[in-house]
C-alpha positions as CSV (number, residue, x, y, z in Angstrom):
1,M,80.8,119.5,170.6
2,A,84.6,119.2,170.6
3,D,86.8,122.3,170.2
4,I,88.0,122.9,166.7
5,T,91.7,123.7,166.3
6,I,92.4,126.7,164.2
7,F,96.0,126.6,163.2
8,P,98.0,129.7,162.7
9,Q,98.4,131.0,159.1
10,L,100.9,129.0,157.1
11,E,104.2,130.8,156.5
12,I,106.5,129.3,154.0
13,P,110.0,130.8,153.9
14,E,112.0,131.6,150.8
15,T,114.2,128.7,149.8
16,I,116.5,128.0,146.9
17,A,114.7,125.5,144.6
18,A,117.9,123.9,143.4
19,G,116.4,120.5,142.5
20,P,115.1,118.9,139.3
21,G,111.8,120.9,139.5
22,P,109.6,122.6,140.3
23,G,111.8,125.5,139.4
24,N,112.0,129.1,140.5
25,T,109.0,131.0,139.2
26,D,109.9,134.4,137.7
27,P,108.6,137.3,139.9
28,R,106.8,138.8,136.9
29,V,104.8,135.6,136.6
30,L,103.9,135.7,140.3
31,Q,102.9,139.4,140.0
32,R,100.6,138.6,137.1
33,F,99.1,135.7,139.1
34,A,98.5,137.9,142.2
35,S,97.2,141.0,140.4
36,A,94.6,139.2,138.2
37,G,91.1,140.4,139.0
38,V,88.5,138.2,140.3
39,A,86.8,136.9,137.2
40,D,85.0,133.8,136.0
41,H,86.5,131.5,133.5
42,M,84.4,132.8,130.6
43,Q,85.3,136.5,131.1
44,A,86.5,138.1,127.8
45,D,90.1,138.8,129.0
46,V,90.5,135.3,130.3
47,L,89.4,133.8,127.0
48,R,91.7,136.3,125.1
49,G,94.6,135.1,127.4
50,M,93.8,131.5,126.4
51,I,93.8,132.3,122.7
52,E,97.1,134.2,122.9
53,S,98.6,131.5,125.1
54,K,97.9,128.7,122.6
55,I,99.4,130.8,119.8
56,M,102.5,131.6,121.8
57,L,102.8,127.9,122.9
58,R,102.8,126.8,119.2
59,E,105.7,129.2,118.6
60,I,107.7,128.0,121.6
61,M,107.1,124.3,120.8
62,G,107.9,124.9,117.1
63,T,104.8,123.4,115.6
64,G,101.9,123.8,113.2
65,N,99.8,121.3,115.2
66,I,96.5,122.9,115.8
67,H,95.9,120.7,118.8
68,T,98.5,122.5,120.9
69,F,97.2,123.9,124.3
70,G,97.6,123.6,128.0
71,V,96.1,121.0,130.4
72,A,95.2,122.4,133.8
73,G,97.5,121.0,136.4
74,T,101.1,119.7,136.7
75,G,103.1,117.8,134.2
76,W,101.4,114.6,135.2
77,S,98.1,116.1,134.0
78,G,99.6,116.7,130.5
79,L,101.1,113.2,130.4
80,D,97.8,111.6,131.5
81,T,96.1,113.4,128.6
82,M,98.7,112.3,126.1
83,F,98.6,108.7,127.2
84,S,94.8,108.6,127.2
85,A,94.9,107.6,123.5
86,V,96.4,104.2,124.6
87,M,93.5,101.8,124.9
88,P,93.3,98.3,126.4
89,G,95.1,95.8,124.3
90,D,97.1,98.4,122.3
91,K,100.6,97.2,121.5
92,V,103.1,99.6,123.1
93,V,106.9,99.7,123.6
94,V,108.0,102.0,126.4
95,F,111.7,102.9,127.0
96,T,112.6,103.6,130.6
97,N,115.9,104.7,132.2
98,G,114.9,106.3,135.5
99,T,112.2,107.1,138.0
100,F,109.9,109.3,135.8
101,S,110.1,107.3,132.6
102,G,109.4,104.4,134.8
103,I,106.2,106.0,136.0
104,D,105.3,106.7,132.3
105,G,105.7,103.0,131.8
106,L,103.4,102.2,134.7
107,T,100.8,104.7,133.3
108,V,100.9,103.0,129.9
109,R,100.6,99.5,131.5
110,M,97.5,100.6,133.4
111,K,95.9,102.1,130.3
112,A,96.8,99.2,127.9
113,A,95.8,96.5,130.4
114,T,92.6,94.6,129.6
115,A,90.0,94.4,132.3
116,E,91.3,90.9,133.3
117,E,94.9,92.1,133.4
118,L,94.1,95.1,135.5
119,A,92.0,93.1,137.9
120,A,94.9,90.6,138.4
121,N,97.1,93.5,139.7
122,S,95.5,96.8,139.5
123,L,98.4,98.9,140.9
124,D,101.1,97.1,138.8
125,P,99.5,95.4,135.9
126,K,101.6,93.3,133.4
127,P,99.6,93.5,130.1
128,A,100.8,91.2,127.4
129,S,100.6,94.0,124.8
130,V,103.2,96.3,126.5
131,T,106.9,95.8,126.3
132,I,109.1,97.8,128.7
133,V,112.7,98.3,127.5
134,D,114.6,99.2,130.7
135,V,117.9,100.9,130.2
136,P,120.1,101.0,133.3
137,H,120.2,104.0,135.6
138,G,122.7,106.6,134.4
139,E,122.6,105.5,130.8
140,S,120.7,107.1,127.9
141,V,118.2,105.5,125.5
142,T,119.9,105.4,122.2
143,G,118.5,105.3,118.7
144,E,119.9,101.8,118.2
145,I,118.0,100.5,121.2
146,V,114.8,102.1,119.9
147,E,115.3,100.8,116.4
148,A,115.9,97.2,117.6
149,A,112.8,97.1,119.8
150,L,110.4,98.6,117.3
151,A,111.7,96.3,114.5
152,K,111.1,93.3,116.8
153,H,107.8,94.2,118.4
154,K,106.1,96.3,115.7
155,P,103.8,98.2,118.2
156,K,101.1,100.8,117.5
157,W,102.7,103.2,120.1
158,A,106.2,103.9,121.4
159,A,106.9,106.1,124.4
160,M,110.0,107.7,125.8
161,A,111.1,110.6,128.1
162,H,113.2,113.1,126.2
163,W,115.1,114.2,129.4
164,E,115.0,111.8,132.4
165,T,115.5,113.8,135.6
166,G,115.6,110.7,137.7
167,S,119.2,110.2,136.5
168,G,119.8,113.4,134.6
169,R,120.1,111.7,131.2
170,I,119.2,113.0,127.8
171,N,117.7,110.3,125.5
172,D,118.0,110.2,121.7
173,L,115.0,112.1,120.4
174,R,116.2,112.0,116.8
175,G,116.8,108.3,116.9
176,F,113.5,107.7,118.5
177,S,111.6,109.8,115.9
178,D,113.5,108.2,113.0
179,A,112.8,104.7,114.2
180,C,109.1,105.4,114.8
181,E,108.8,106.9,111.3
182,K,110.6,104.0,109.7
183,H,108.4,101.4,111.3
184,G,105.0,103.2,111.1
185,V,104.8,103.6,114.9
186,M,103.2,106.6,116.6
187,G,105.7,108.1,119.0
188,L,104.8,109.7,122.3
189,I,107.3,111.9,124.1
190,D,107.5,113.0,127.7
191,A,109.1,116.5,127.3
192,V,108.4,117.5,130.9
193,S,112.1,118.5,131.5
194,S,113.3,119.6,128.1
195,L,110.7,122.1,126.9
196,G,111.9,125.6,127.5
197,V,115.4,124.4,128.3
198,E,116.6,122.8,125.0
199,D,116.3,124.6,121.7
200,F,114.3,122.2,119.5
201,R,111.2,122.3,117.3
202,I,108.8,119.4,117.7
203,D,107.8,119.5,114.0
204,D,111.4,118.5,113.2
205,F,110.5,115.0,114.6
206,P,107.8,113.6,112.4
207,G,107.8,110.2,114.1
208,V,106.5,111.7,117.2
209,H,102.7,112.3,117.3
210,G,102.1,113.3,120.9
211,W,104.0,115.6,123.2
212,A,103.5,116.4,126.9
213,S,105.4,118.8,129.1
214,C,104.8,120.8,132.3
215,P,104.6,124.4,133.5
216,Q,107.0,124.3,136.4
217,K,110.3,123.5,134.8
218,G,111.5,125.1,131.5
219,I,108.4,127.3,131.3
220,C,109.1,128.5,134.8
221,C,105.5,129.1,135.8
222,L,103.5,128.2,138.9
223,P,103.2,124.4,139.3
224,L,99.4,124.4,139.1
225,T,98.9,126.3,135.9
226,Y,99.0,124.5,132.5
227,A,100.9,121.6,131.2
228,P,101.7,122.1,127.5
229,V,100.6,119.3,125.1
230,S,100.6,119.0,121.3
231,F,99.1,116.4,119.0
232,T,99.4,115.7,115.3
233,D,96.3,115.2,113.1
234,Q,97.2,111.5,112.9
235,Y,97.1,111.2,116.7
236,I,93.7,113.0,116.8
237,Q,92.3,110.7,114.0
238,S,93.4,107.6,115.9
239,L,91.8,108.9,119.1
240,R,88.6,109.7,117.3
241,A,88.5,106.1,115.9
242,S,89.3,104.4,119.2
243,G,87.8,106.7,121.8
244,T,89.2,106.9,125.3
245,R,88.2,105.8,128.7
246,T,88.6,109.3,130.3
247,F,86.5,112.4,130.3
248,A,88.7,114.8,132.3
249,A,91.9,114.1,130.3
250,H,90.3,113.7,126.9
251,P,92.6,115.6,124.4
252,I,89.7,116.5,122.0
253,L,87.4,117.8,124.8
254,E,90.3,119.7,126.4
255,A,91.1,121.3,123.0
256,R,87.5,122.4,122.5
257,H,87.7,124.5,125.7
258,W,90.7,126.3,124.1
259,G,88.7,127.1,121.0
260,I,90.1,124.2,118.9
261,I,87.2,122.5,117.3
262,D,87.2,120.1,114.3
263,G,90.8,121.0,113.5
264,K,90.3,124.7,113.5
265,D,90.8,127.7,115.8
266,V,87.4,129.2,116.6
267,E,86.5,132.4,118.4
268,K,84.9,130.7,121.4
269,G,85.4,127.2,122.8
270,T,83.0,124.9,124.5
271,Y,82.9,124.1,128.2
272,H,85.1,121.3,129.5
273,R,86.6,122.5,132.8
274,T,86.7,125.6,134.9
275,H,89.8,127.6,134.1
276,S,91.4,129.9,136.6
277,A,91.9,133.6,135.6
278,Y,94.9,133.6,137.9
279,A,96.5,130.6,136.2
280,V,95.8,131.9,132.7
281,A,97.4,135.3,133.6
282,A,100.5,133.5,135.0
283,F,100.9,131.1,132.1
284,H,100.4,133.9,129.6
285,E,103.2,135.9,131.2
286,A,105.6,132.9,131.4
287,L,105.2,132.3,127.7
288,R,105.7,136.0,127.0
289,I,109.0,136.0,129.0
290,L,110.3,132.9,127.2
291,L,109.5,134.4,123.7
292,Q,111.2,137.7,124.7
293,E,114.3,135.9,125.9
294,T,114.1,133.5,122.9
295,L,114.4,129.8,123.3
296,A,117.8,129.8,121.6
297,Q,119.2,132.2,124.2
298,R,117.7,130.4,127.2
299,A,119.2,127.1,126.0
300,K,122.6,128.8,125.6
301,D,122.3,130.2,129.1
302,Y,121.4,126.9,130.6
303,A,124.4,125.2,128.9
304,F,126.8,127.9,130.1
305,H,125.6,127.9,133.8
306,E,125.4,124.1,134.0
307,A,129.0,124.0,132.8
308,A,130.0,126.4,135.6
309,L,128.3,124.2,138.2
310,R,129.7,121.0,136.8
311,E,133.2,122.4,136.8
312,A,132.9,123.5,140.4
313,V,131.5,120.2,141.9
314,T,134.0,118.2,139.9
315,A,136.8,120.3,141.4
316,M,135.3,119.4,144.8
317,G,135.9,115.7,144.0
318,C,132.4,114.8,142.9
319,K,131.8,112.6,139.8
320,V,129.0,114.0,137.5
321,T,127.1,111.3,135.6
322,S,124.4,113.4,134.0
323,N,124.3,115.2,130.6
324,M,121.3,117.6,131.0
325,T,121.9,121.3,131.1
326,S,119.4,122.2,133.8
327,L,120.4,119.5,136.3
328,V,123.7,118.0,137.6
329,V,123.5,114.5,139.0
330,L,126.6,113.4,140.9
331,N,128.3,110.9,143.2
332,L,130.1,112.4,146.3
333,P,133.9,111.9,146.7
334,E,135.0,108.5,148.0
335,K,135.5,110.0,151.5
336,L,131.7,110.8,151.7
337,A,130.4,107.9,149.6
338,G,127.2,106.5,150.9
339,R,126.2,109.7,152.7
340,E,124.4,111.3,149.8
341,A,120.9,111.2,151.5
342,E,122.4,112.6,154.7
343,L,123.9,115.5,152.8
344,V,120.7,116.3,151.0
345,Q,118.7,116.3,154.2
346,S,121.1,118.6,155.8
347,C,120.9,121.1,152.9
348,R,117.2,121.0,152.7
349,A,116.9,121.6,156.5
350,A,118.9,124.8,155.8
351,G,116.6,126.0,153.0
352,F,118.8,124.8,150.2
353,G,116.5,122.6,148.2
354,I,118.6,120.0,146.4
355,W,117.4,116.4,145.9
356,P,118.5,112.8,146.0
357,T,117.7,110.5,143.2
358,L,114.5,108.6,143.9
359,S,115.9,105.2,142.9
360,E,119.1,103.2,143.5
361,P,121.9,104.1,143.4
362,V,121.3,107.2,145.6
363,Q,123.0,110.2,144.0
364,V,122.7,113.9,144.6
365,R,120.7,116.1,142.1
366,I,121.4,119.9,141.9
367,G,119.2,121.9,139.5
368,I,119.4,125.4,138.1
369,L,115.9,126.0,136.8
370,N,115.6,129.8,136.4
371,L,118.8,130.3,138.4
372,L,120.8,131.5,135.4
373,T,123.0,134.2,137.0
374,Q,126.5,134.3,138.5
375,P,125.3,135.1,142.0
376,A,122.8,132.2,141.9
377,I,125.4,129.7,140.8
378,T,127.9,131.0,143.2
379,E,125.5,130.7,146.1
380,I,124.6,127.1,145.1
381,V,128.2,126.1,144.9
382,T,129.1,127.9,148.1
383,R,126.3,126.3,150.1
384,F,127.0,122.8,148.6
385,G,130.6,123.1,149.4
386,A,129.9,124.2,153.0
387,A,127.6,121.3,153.5
388,M,130.3,118.9,152.3
389,N,132.8,120.5,154.6
390,E,130.5,120.1,157.5
391,M,130.6,116.3,156.8
392,G,134.4,116.4,156.7
393,A,135.2,116.9,153.0
394,D,138.0,119.5,153.7
395,I,137.4,121.5,150.5
396,D,139.3,124.8,149.9
397,M,136.3,126.9,149.0
398,S,138.5,129.9,148.0
399,E,139.9,127.8,145.2
400,I,136.4,126.8,144.1
401,T,135.2,130.4,144.2
402,A,138.2,131.5,142.1
403,L,137.4,128.8,139.6
404,L,133.9,130.0,139.3
405,S,135.0,133.6,138.9
406,R,137.3,132.6,136.0
407,H,134.5,130.8,134.3
408,F,132.3,133.9,134.3
409,D,135.2,136.3,133.6
410,R,135.9,134.3,130.4
411,A,132.3,134.8,129.3
412,M,132.5,138.5,129.9
413,A,135.8,138.8,128.0
414,A,134.3,136.9,125.1
415,E,131.4,139.3,125.0
């Protein structure tokens, strides 16, 4: 028998997660995760944690939707659950303007494809019932774009990412909802990057009937906990009528495990999947922290700290093309143009986790998820500037540091 290699224990060092996500999990969330007792998924405190979590989640999302809960996994788990209502042959319009809305579009094409269309190209089907409206990288989906497409195609469903982290652009949620409501279309929103960062209430957008987010960005929880989703009664009625091809990502069956049965909260749900006591404890604490801080305050903090980062990198000669408050997407100065990927690789090798864009043109993405302090922003700017100087940028970092100090001093003076 061949010798079996036993590798040493895996040691992962601390890094700065300064990309589009996953973000930096709060130490209190990690502590709740690590200190949870060994318990099965039907233990009384685990079930209580799930009940309290869905109540807190409704408050954070700003909704009376009874079908509001968490799907075990990452943001893709929540998105797959939301898109499960799209059936073969359903007429859908999807608006894309970056990497992740593009993957949403692929998901919809796979779900809406007939058996014949899927067999023709199973990994990249082109169903006749799906229209992809592709907005160029670096531009936002506007209400006018949505209105024109829905008026022309008259679909059952329309889908859009609220915040597209592929290019750092915010899309027009109000325009999307209004157009869906006007044309009797059921809107589906990818809120993976906006929930917990922007201050909005989903019930203020009646044209949207399905929402899916993630745990590791605005919620600032461990990546493999629960992806928030929320569905209107109309969405659930449509799903009941059409059925769905999935069991694992079935919104109604998932809801039952959270004690949501026949449109009501009940004391005890029915089995659908095995929940982790550790994940429930972490998710519960992340929601508590967000409610304590308040969504309005957190949104204000993101806007303030993103402005500091934007001002600093602009002073370094970079051109910012994004408009999100948790992520800056930029082009390097002309002197370093074309070396974006090289700079990112250098930073990541040094434990500074920034990201390139995942599609052309290659840009640099610097995120501030749960890095909302003056020391954190200063470290990000200092390390980014040092990396640029190593490539020959010749930036006077004393001037940049002074600029940052003035930004934060103005805030202190205002308080």
